[in-house]
C-alpha positions in Angstrom: 156.5 131.5 69.6 157.6 128.8 72.0 161.4 129.4 71.5 162.9 131.9 73.9 164.6 134.8 72.1 167.6 136.9 73.0 168.9 140.0 71.1 172.6 139.9 70.3 173.0 143.3 71.9 172.0 142.4 75.4 170.0 140.4 77.8 166.5 139.0 77.7 164.8 139.3 81.1 161.6 137.5 81.7 159.9 138.2 85.0 157.1 135.8 86.0 153.9 136.6 87.7 154.2 136.6 91.4 150.9 135.1 92.4 147.8 133.4 91.0 145.7 134.3 88.1 144.8 137.9 87.4 141.6 139.6 88.4 138.4 138.5 86.6 134.7 139.0 86.7 133.4 135.6 87.8 131.4 133.8 90.4 132.9 133.5 93.9 134.3 129.9 94.1 133.1 127.4 96.6 135.4 125.0 98.5 134.9 121.3 98.9 133.6 118.3 97.0 135.4 115.9 94.8 135.9 115.7 91.1 135.6 112.5 89.1 137.6 112.7 85.9 138.1 110.4 82.9 141.3 111.9 81.7 142.8 112.4 78.3 144.8 109.1 78.6 141.9 107.2 80.1 143.2 103.7 79.1 146.7 104.2 80.6 147.7 104.0 84.3 150.8 105.8 85.5 153.9 104.6 83.7 156.3 105.8 86.4 156.4 108.0 89.5 160.1 109.0 89.0 160.8 112.0 86.7 164.3 110.6 86.1 162.8 107.6 84.3 162.1 110.0 81.4 158.6 108.7 80.8 156.5 111.2 78.8 153.4 110.7 81.1 155.1 111.6 84.4 153.7 115.2 84.6 150.2 113.9 84.0 150.4 111.6 87.0 152.8 113.3 89.4 152.6 116.9 88.2 149.8 117.5 90.7 152.3 116.6 93.4 155.6 117.9 92.1 155.9 121.4 90.6 158.3 122.9 88.1 160.0 126.2 87.7 157.5 127.5 85.1 153.9 126.8 84.3 151.1 128.2 82.2 149.5 131.5 83.3 145.9 130.3 83.7 144.7 133.9 84.3 144.9 134.1 80.5 142.8 130.9 79.9 139.5 131.0 78.2 137.9 129.9 81.5 139.1 133.2 82.9 138.0 135.3 80.0 141.4 135.0 78.2 142.2 133.9 74.7 144.4 130.9 75.4 142.9 127.4 75.3 145.9 125.6 76.9 145.4 122.6 74.6 149.0 122.1 73.3 150.7 119.2 74.9 154.0 121.0 75.6 153.9 124.6 74.3 153.8 127.7 76.5 154.7 130.8 74.5 156.5 133.4 76.6 153.3 135.6 76.9 151.5 132.8 78.7 154.3 131.6 81.0 154.3 132.3 84.7 156.6 131.4 87.5 155.6 128.3 89.4 158.4 127.6 91.8 160.5 130.3 90.1 159.6 133.9 91.0 161.7 135.4 88.2 164.4 134.4 85.8 166.9 136.1 83.5 168.9 134.9 80.6 172.4 136.3 80.4 175.5 135.9 78.0 179.2 135.6 78.7 178.8 132.8 79.8 175.3 131.8 78.7 173.3 131.2 81.8 169.8 131.5 83.4 169.7 133.1 86.8 166.6 132.1 88.8 165.1 133.5 91.9 162.7 131.0 93.7 159.6 131.9 95.6 160.1 132.0 99.4 157.8 130.2 101.8 157.0 127.3 99.5 156.7 124.2 101.7 157.1 120.5 101.3 154.4 119.2 103.7 155.2 116.6 106.3 155.0 113.0 105.0 155.0 110.4 107.8 157.9 107.9 107.3 159.5 110.1 104.5 160.2 113.6 105.8 159.3 116.4 108.1 157.7 119.6 106.7 160.3 122.1 105.4 160.8 124.9 103.0 161.8 124.5 99.4 165.3 125.7 98.7 167.6 126.2 95.7 169.4 123.0 96.7 166.2 121.0 96.0 166.1 122.4 92.4 169.8 121.8 91.9 169.4 118.2 93.2 166.4 117.5 91.0 167.9 118.9 87.8 171.3 117.3 88.4 169.6 114.0 89.0 167.9 114.4 85.6 171.2 115.2 83.9 172.9 112.2 85.3 170.0 109.7 84.8 170.9 106.5 83.0 167.5 106.7 81.4 168.1 110.2 80.0 167.0 111.0 76.5 170.2 111.5 74.4 171.1 115.2 74.0 168.0 116.4 75.8 170.1 118.4 78.2 173.4 118.4 76.3 173.4 122.2 76.3 173.6 122.4 80.1 177.0 122.7 81.6 176.1 122.7 85.3 173.5 123.9 87.8 174.6 125.7 91.0 172.8 127.2 94.0 174.0 130.7 94.6 171.9 131.4 97.7 169.0 129.8 99.7 166.5 130.8 97.0 168.7 131.6 94.0 170.4 129.3 91.5 172.1 129.5 88.1 171.9 127.2 85.2 175.1 127.5 83.1 174.8 126.6 79.4 177.5 125.5 76.9 175.8 127.7 74.3 172.7 129.7 73.7 169.7 127.5 73.5 166.4 129.0 72.5 164.1 126.4 74.0 165.8 126.2 77.5 162.4 127.2 79.1 160.7 124.2 77.6 163.4 121.7 78.5 164.2 123.0 82.0 161.3 125.1 83.0 158.0 123.4 82.1 159.2 120.3 80.2 158.2 116.7 80.6 160.7 115.7 83.2 161.2 119.0 85.0 159.5 118.4 88.3 161.3 119.5 91.5 161.3 117.1 94.5 163.1 116.7 97.8 166.1 114.4 98.3 164.2 112.6 101.1 161.6 111.2 98.7 164.4 109.8 96.5 166.2 108.2 99.5 162.9 106.6 100.7 162.1 105.4 97.1 160.6 107.8 94.6 159.4 105.0 92.4 156.8 104.1 95.0 153.8 106.3 94.8 153.3 106.1 98.5 156.4 108.1 99.1 155.5 111.0 96.7 155.6 114.4 98.4 155.9 117.7 96.7 154.9 121.4 96.8 152.0 121.0 94.4 148.3 121.6 94.9 147.5 117.9 95.6 149.0 114.9 97.2 148.3 111.4 96.2 146.0 109.5 98.5 145.4 106.1 96.8 146.4 104.4 93.7 145.5 101.0 92.1 147.1 100.2 88.8 144.6 99.8 86.0 141.8 101.2 88.1 142.1 104.6 89.7 144.3 107.3 91.3 142.9 109.6 93.9 144.6 112.9 94.8 143.6 115.0 97.9 144.0 118.7 98.6 147.4 119.9 99.9 146.4 122.2 102.7 149.9 123.7 102.7 149.8 124.8 99.1 151.2 128.2 98.5 149.3 129.6 95.5 146.0 131.6 95.2 144.0 133.3 92.5 142.4 136.7 92.6 138.7 137.0 91.6 137.0 140.4 91.7 139.8 141.8 93.9 139.7 139.0 96.4 142.4 136.3 96.8 141.3 132.7 97.1 143.7 130.0 98.3 144.0 127.0 96.0 142.9 124.3 95.4 139.1 124.5 95.7 138.1 120.8 95.6 138.9 118.4 98.4 140.1 115.7 96.0 139.9 114.4 92.5 140.0 110.9 91.1 141.3 109.6 87.7 139.3 106.6 86.5 141.2 104.2 84.2 138.4 102.8 82.0 139.3 100.6 79.1 135.9 100.2 77.5 134.7 103.2 75.5 131.0 102.6 76.0 131.5 102.3 79.8 133.3 105.7 79.8 130.3 107.3 78.0 127.8 105.7 80.4 129.7 107.1 83.4 129.6 110.6 81.9 126.0 110.4 80.8 124.8 109.4 84.2 126.7 112.1 86.1 129.0 109.6 87.8 131.9 111.4 86.1 132.1 115.2 86.1 134.7 115.7 83.3 135.6 113.6 80.3 138.7 115.1 78.7 138.7 113.2 75.4 135.6 111.9 73.5 135.8 110.7 69.9 133.7 112.7 67.4 131.6 109.6 66.6 130.1 109.6 70.1 129.2 113.3 70.4 125.8 113.4 68.9 124.4 110.5 70.9 125.8 112.0 74.1 124.3 115.4 73.3 120.9 113.8 72.9 121.1 111.6 76.0 122.8 114.2 78.2 121.8 117.6 76.8 123.1 119.6 79.8 126.7 118.7 79.1 129.1 121.5 78.1 131.5 121.0 75.3 134.8 122.0 73.7 135.9 120.8 70.2 139.6 121.0 69.4 142.0 119.6 66.8 144.2 117.0 68.5 147.8 117.9 69.2 149.0 114.6 67.8 150.3 113.5 64.5 148.7 110.3 63.4 151.6 108.4 61.7 152.6 105.1 60.4 156.3 105.1 61.0 158.3 103.4 58.3 161.8 102.2 59.4 164.1 104.1 57.1 166.9 101.7 58.2 165.1 98.6 57.0 164.3 97.4 53.4 162.2 98.3 51.6 161.7 101.6 53.5 165.3 102.7 53.2 164.3 103.9 49.7 162.5 107.2 49.7 160.5 106.2 46.5 158.9 103.4 48.5 158.1 105.6 51.4 156.5 108.2 49.0 154.5 105.4 47.4 153.2 104.4 50.8 151.8 107.9 51.3 150.4 108.2 47.8 148.6 104.9 48.0 146.4 106.1 50.9 143.2 108.0 50.1 143.5 110.5 52.9 140.5 112.6 51.9 138.4 109.5 51.8 139.6 108.7 55.4 138.5 112.2 56.5 135.1 111.8 54.7 134.3 108.2 55.5 136.0 107.3 58.7 135.9 110.7 60.5 132.8 112.1 58.7 134.7 115.3 58.1 136.0 115.6 61.7 139.7 115.7 60.8 142.3 117.8 59.0 144.6 116.6 56.3 147.8 118.2 57.6 148.6 119.0 61.2 152.0 117.5 61.7 154.9 118.3 62.4 153.5 121.8 62.8 150.0 122.3 64.2 147.5 124.9 63.0 147.5 126.4 66.5 151.1 127.6 66.0 149.9 130.9 64.6 152.5 132.6 62.4 154.5 129.3 62.0 152.0 126.8 60.5 151.4 126.7 56.8 148.4 125.0 55.2 149.0 122.2 52.6 148.2 124.5 49.7 151.2 126.7 50.6 153.7 123.9 50.7 155.9 122.7 47.8 154.5 120.5 45.1 156.6 117.5 46.1 155.0 117.7 49.5 151.5 118.2 48.3 151.9 115.1 46.1 152.1 112.9 49.2 148.6 113.9 50.3 147.0 113.4 46.9 145.6 109.9 46.3 147.6 108.4 43.4 147.8 104.6 43.4 149.1 104.5 39.8 151.9 106.9 40.7 152.6 104.7 43.8 152.9 101.6 41.7 155.3 103.4 39.3 157.5 104.4 42.2 157.5 100.9 43.6 158.5 99.5 40.2 161.3 102.1 39.9 162.5 101.0 43.4 162.7 97.4 42.3 159.3 96.2 43.8 157.0 95.9 40.8 155.1 93.1 42.5 155.0 94.8 45.9 156.2 93.3 49.2 155.0 92.2 52.7 155.7 93.9 56.0 154.5 93.9 59.6 153.0 96.9 61.3 152.5 97.1 65.0 149.6 99.0 66.6 148.5 99.5 70.2 145.3 97.7 71.0 144.6 100.4 73.5 143.8 102.9 70.7 140.3 102.3 69.1 140.9 104.9 66.4 144.1 103.2 65.3 142.5 99.8 65.4 139.8 101.1 63.0 142.3 102.8 60.8 144.7 99.9 60.2 142.4 97.7 58.1 141.7 100.6 55.9 145.4 101.2 55.3 145.9 97.4 54.6 143.1 97.6 52.0 144.7 100.6 50.3 148.1 98.9 50.2 146.6 95.7 48.8 145.7 97.8 45.8 149.4 98.5 45.0 150.5 94.9 45.8 151.7 95.6 49.3 150.6 93.2 52.1 150.6 94.8 55.6 150.3 92.3 58.5 148.7 94.1 61.4 150.2 93.2 64.8 148.1 94.5 67.8 150.0 94.9 71.1 149.3 95.9 74.7 150.7 99.3 75.5 153.7 98.3 77.7 155.1 96.0 75.0 154.2 98.5 72.2 155.9 101.4 73.9 158.8 99.2 75.0 159.5 98.0 71.5 159.9 101.6 70.3 162.2 102.5 73.2 164.3 99.4 72.5 164.4 100.1 68.8 163.3 96.5 68.1 159.9 97.5 66.7 158.6 96.3 63.3 159.2 97.9 59.9 155.8 99.6 60.4 154.8 101.2 63.7 151.4 102.9 64.0 151.4 105.8 66.5 150.0 109.1 67.7 152.9 111.5 68.1 152.5 114.5 70.3 153.8 117.8 68.9 155.2 119.1 72.2 156.0 122.5 70.6 157.1 123.8 67.1 160.8 122.9 67.5 160.4 119.7 69.5 157.9 118.1 67.1 160.6 118.3 64.5 163.5 117.5 66.7 162.4 114.4 68.5 160.5 112.9 65.5 163.4 113.1 63.1 166.6 113.2 65.1 168.7 110.0 65.0 168.9 108.3 68.4 165.8 110.0 69.9 163.3 107.5 71.4 160.5 109.3 69.6 162.0 108.7 66.1 160.6 105.2 65.3 161.1 105.9 61.6 164.9 105.9 62.3 165.1 108.9 60.1 168.7 110.3 59.7 169.5 113.3 57.6 172.7 115.4 58.0 170.9 118.3 56.4 168.1 118.1 59.0 170.5 117.6 61.9 172.4 120.7 61.0 169.2 122.6 60.5 167.9 121.8 64.0 171.1 123.1 65.5 170.6 126.3 63.6 167.0 126.6 65.0 168.2 126.3 68.6 171.0 128.8 68.1 168.8 131.4 66.2 167.8 134.3 68.4 165.5 136.0 65.9 161.8 135.0 65.7 161.6 135.4 61.9 164.8 133.5 61.4 163.5 130.6 63.5 160.3 130.5 61.6 162.1 130.4 58.2 164.3 127.5 59.4 161.3 125.6 60.8 159.6 126.0 57.4 162.6 124.7 55.6 162.9 121.7 57.9 159.2 120.9 57.6 159.4 120.8 53.8 162.5 118.6 54.0 161.1 115.9 56.4 157.7 115.8 54.7 159.2 115.3 51.2 161.4 112.6 52.6 158.3 110.7 53.7 159.8 109.1 56.8 156.2 108.4 58.0 152.9 107.9 56.3 151.2 111.2 57.3 147.6 110.6 58.2 144.7 112.9 59.0 144.5 114.4 62.5 141.0 114.1 64.1 139.1 116.6 66.1 138.4 115.6 69.6 135.9 116.8 72.2 135.8 117.4 76.0 132.6 117.4 78.0 131.7 118.4 81.5 128.6 119.0 83.6 127.5 122.6 84.3 128.3 122.3 88.0 132.0 122.2 87.1 133.1 125.8 87.3 136.3 127.6 86.5 136.9 125.3 83.5 136.5 125.5 79.8 138.2 122.4 78.5 141.8 123.4 79.3 144.1 120.4 79.2 147.7 121.3 79.9 149.5 124.1 81.8 152.9 122.7 81.0 154.1 119.5 79.3 151.1 117.2 79.7 150.4 118.9 83.0 146.8 119.5 84.2 147.5 119.9 87.9 147.2 123.7 88.0 144.0 123.5 86.0 142.3 121.1 88.5 143.5 123.3 91.3 141.3 126.1 89.9 138.2 124.1 89.3 135.3 124.3 91.8 132.0 122.5 92.1 128.7 124.3 92.4 127.2 121.9 94.9 123.8 123.7 94.9 123.5 123.4 91.1 124.6 119.8 91.2 121.8 119.0 93.7 119.3 121.0 91.8 120.1 119.0 88.7 119.4 115.8 90.6 122.9 114.5 91.1 
C-alpha cells in the first residue's frame, strides 16, 4: 500500500537501497547513441521549469535534471526480471521505494519527524554562468523544501502537516511534522513537486530552462516550445546498476529527445519508420495497423492510470442537486461506449481506485447497489430523477473539453447524444490546453468540464479529486463527512484500517455522483527491439521517467542489422 505505516508501539525505519538496481541475468549494456521518444504527453510541451510553480508535469520535464529524496527501485521492474510495471502515475509502495538523494530515512514520534541521511559525493555539475561544480548538501534539500512550503502557488494544505525542515549536519536533515501523516513519503519524497535544486539556479532564474542544473542523470541541452526537448548525459552522475555482478555507471545513452507531435498519424508514421525508438502511449485503435506495418515492434498493454470524468460543478445549478448528477450518470450507456467506441478496450470502473491497487480496489459488482446503479444504463430512471429535481423538460449547459485530447473529442458528441434523449442539451466548448487548464485552476470553468484525472495513489486520488479548494476538484465537491474521513485516513497507522476507510470514502463519493464516471481505456506502448533494458515502464516517481531512461541502452549492432 502507498501509505506509510507506523505502529503505535514504536518506530518505523525504512532504509533505502544504497546503489543502483540489484543483480540480474541480462545482456551487458552498451554505451552511446541517442533515443528518440514520443512521450506519454506527446501533445504538451513543458508547462514550467520551476517546481515551486506546482505544475503537475514538472517531474516529467525537469525530473531528468533534478532528483528527489526517494524514487522507484527499478531493480524490481519487469525489465529487470521483477514484478513491478511502474505504470502508476504517483504510487510507489514501500517495497519498491529506494533512496535517490536520500541514503536512508527513519520516521520517529514525540515529536513526529522524519530523519534523513543523504548520500555523500553527489555532485551538482558546473554550469557556466550559473554555478561552479559542488557537492549536494542538506542545506540544498532544506532550501528546496522550504521554498515549496512558502510558494505563493502552493496547493492548499498539500504540506500543511509540515512544521519545519532543518539541516542537522552536512548530509543529514530532519522534517518535523505537526502530526503523524501516513503519506509523507509521497508528498515529500517522490511527489510531484519534490525536486531538489541548488540556490544558485533560483538566483539565476529557475524558470528559464537554460539555467537548469541538477544532480540527475541528464542535463537539458536544447528546448523549443511546441517542438522538442533534448537532454544529454550528465557525466558526473552518481548512480550505477549491477548486472551479473558488474557495476555499470548510468546513464547509458548519450542523449534523448522528446518530440512534441500534435498530429496522431504523424506520430504513428515516425514510429513505424524507425525515426522514433519509443512511443509511450498509443490508442488501442491504432495498434492492429501498426502491428501489421511494423511487425518487429515490441508492445505493452496497460489500463490507463486516469479516470475519464465529466466534472459537474456541484456549486452550480442544476448540478447542486445530487438527483441531477445521478441522472447524468444513468443517462450514459457506458457499456455501449466500451463496446462501440473502444471495441472492448476499456474497463467500466477504474476511478477513484485503480485495479492495480491490489488489496484495496473492489470491482463494480462488490460495491453497494446505489453505486452500481450509476453504471447501469437507465434513461427512464434518469428522466424520473430530473423531474423530481424540478427539471421535467431538461436543461442546457456548457461542457469544456481540451482539443488536445482526441479521445475526449470523440467521446463528447456521444455524451451529447445520450443527454439529448433525456431532454438535456450539452454545448461542447473545445479549448486549447493552456486556457483549459487555466480555467480549472482559476475555478472559472464551465458547469461541465471533461477531463482525464490521474490517480496519483490510493489516497491522493480521493483527496485531490473531492477536497474543497484543491485545484484538481473541478466538480467543486464539498462534503463534511468526506473531509473528516480523509483526515482519518492520513492519521491511521494500520493498513487494514486505512483500506476500510478508503472503501467507505469511495462508496460515498461515487454515490454522490460529483462526476460522470466514464470507462477507462487500455493504452499501449511500443518500442523497437534495439531498445534494451526497457519493458514499457513509465514512472519511477510522480510522473517521473528519468531513472527509466537512464537505464535504457541501444543495441547499435541490432539496429544496423535491421536496416535503421
